[in-house]
C-alpha positions as CSV (number, residue, x, y, z in Angstrom):
1,Q,118.8,-96.8,18.8
2,A,119.1,-94.6,21.9
3,A,122.4,-93.2,20.8
4,D,122.8,-89.7,19.4
5,C,125.4,-90.7,16.9
6,F,127.6,-93.6,15.9
7,V,131.4,-93.1,15.1
8,I,133.6,-95.5,13.3
9,A,137.2,-94.7,12.5
10,S,138.2,-97.7,10.6
11,W,141.1,-97.5,7.9
12,H,139.4,-100.4,5.9
13,E,135.9,-101.8,5.8
14,A,134.9,-104.2,3.0
15,Q,131.2,-103.3,3.6
16,C,131.0,-101.3,6.7
17,M,128.3,-103.4,8.1
18,A,128.3,-101.6,11.6
19,A,127.4,-98.3,9.6
20,L,124.6,-99.9,7.7
21,E,123.2,-101.6,10.9
22,V,123.2,-98.2,12.8
23,M,121.5,-96.6,9.8
24,A,118.9,-99.3,9.9
25,C,118.3,-98.3,13.5
26,G,117.9,-94.8,12.6
27,V,121.0,-93.3,14.1
28,P,123.2,-90.7,12.4
29,W,126.8,-91.8,11.7
30,I,130.4,-90.3,11.4
31,G,133.0,-92.2,9.5
32,P,135.6,-92.1,7.0
33,I,135.3,-93.0,3.3
34,V,135.3,-96.8,3.6
35,G,133.0,-99.5,2.5
36,A,129.3,-98.6,2.1
37,L,130.1,-95.1,3.4
38,A,132.1,-94.5,0.3
39,D,129.1,-95.5,-1.9
40,L,126.3,-93.4,-0.4
41,P,126.8,-90.3,-2.6
42,S,126.9,-92.5,-5.8
43,F,123.3,-93.5,-5.0
44,G,122.2,-90.0,-5.4
45,H,121.3,-89.3,-1.7
46,A,120.4,-85.7,-1.3
47,T,119.4,-85.9,2.3
48,P,121.9,-86.2,5.1
49,T,122.4,-89.4,6.9
50,G,125.7,-88.7,8.6
51,I,129.2,-87.1,8.2
52,R,131.9,-88.5,6.0
53,V,135.3,-87.6,7.6
54,E,137.7,-86.8,4.7
55,R,140.9,-86.9,6.9
56,R,141.6,-89.5,9.6
57,D,142.8,-87.3,12.4
58,A,141.5,-86.5,15.8
59,H,140.7,-82.9,14.8
60,S,138.4,-84.0,11.8
61,F,136.5,-86.5,14.0
62,A,136.1,-84.0,16.7
63,A,134.8,-81.4,14.4
64,A,132.4,-83.8,12.9
65,M,131.2,-84.9,16.5
66,R,130.7,-81.2,17.3
67,D,128.7,-80.7,14.2
68,V,126.4,-83.6,15.1
69,I,126.1,-82.4,18.9
70,E,125.1,-79.0,17.5
71,L,122.2,-80.5,15.7
72,T,118.8,-80.2,17.3
73,P,117.3,-83.6,18.5
74,G,114.8,-83.1,15.7
75,E,117.6,-82.7,13.2
76,R,119.4,-85.8,14.4
77,C,116.0,-87.7,14.2
78,I,115.5,-86.6,10.5
79,W,119.2,-87.7,9.7
80,G,118.4,-91.1,11.3
81,Q,115.1,-91.4,9.4
82,N,117.1,-90.5,6.2
83,G,119.5,-93.4,6.9
84,R,116.8,-95.9,7.6
85,A,115.1,-94.9,4.3
86,V,118.5,-95.4,2.5
87,I,118.8,-98.9,4.0
88,E,115.4,-99.9,3.0
89,R,115.7,-98.5,-0.4
90,D,119.2,-99.4,-1.5
91,Y,120.5,-102.2,0.9
92,D,117.8,-104.8,0.9
93,L,118.8,-108.4,0.2
94,V,117.6,-108.4,-3.4
95,Q,119.6,-105.2,-4.2
96,Q,122.7,-106.6,-2.5
97,T,122.6,-109.9,-4.4
98,S,122.0,-108.1,-7.6
99,R,125.0,-105.9,-7.1
100,L,127.3,-108.9,-6.1
101,L,126.2,-110.8,-9.2
102,D,126.9,-107.8,-11.4
103,M,130.4,-107.5,-9.8
104,L,130.9,-111.3,-10.4
105,R,129.9,-111.0,-14.0
106,E,132.2,-108.0,-14.6
107,L,135.1,-110.1,-13.3
């Protein structure tokens, strides 16, 4: 919770639990479009919680880290609060169970 930001550079994540955990802790994140990070826009989140990196190269991650560093501590706090709100609203156990059952029904 004392971190200014969390960075993940995975090529694949089934859920991206580490990013969800850091959002639950109220910390902004930087990461590629994998797992839950790929789903965030589909839930209609208008407030920033972190930065999705489109290209997996050092320059893209460095630019995202620079963007977070340039935020004021208050702005980073708001991003963290936004992330915590997303977790509470969209990733509780009931929601997750419901999504999993829906996917199983579709199969």
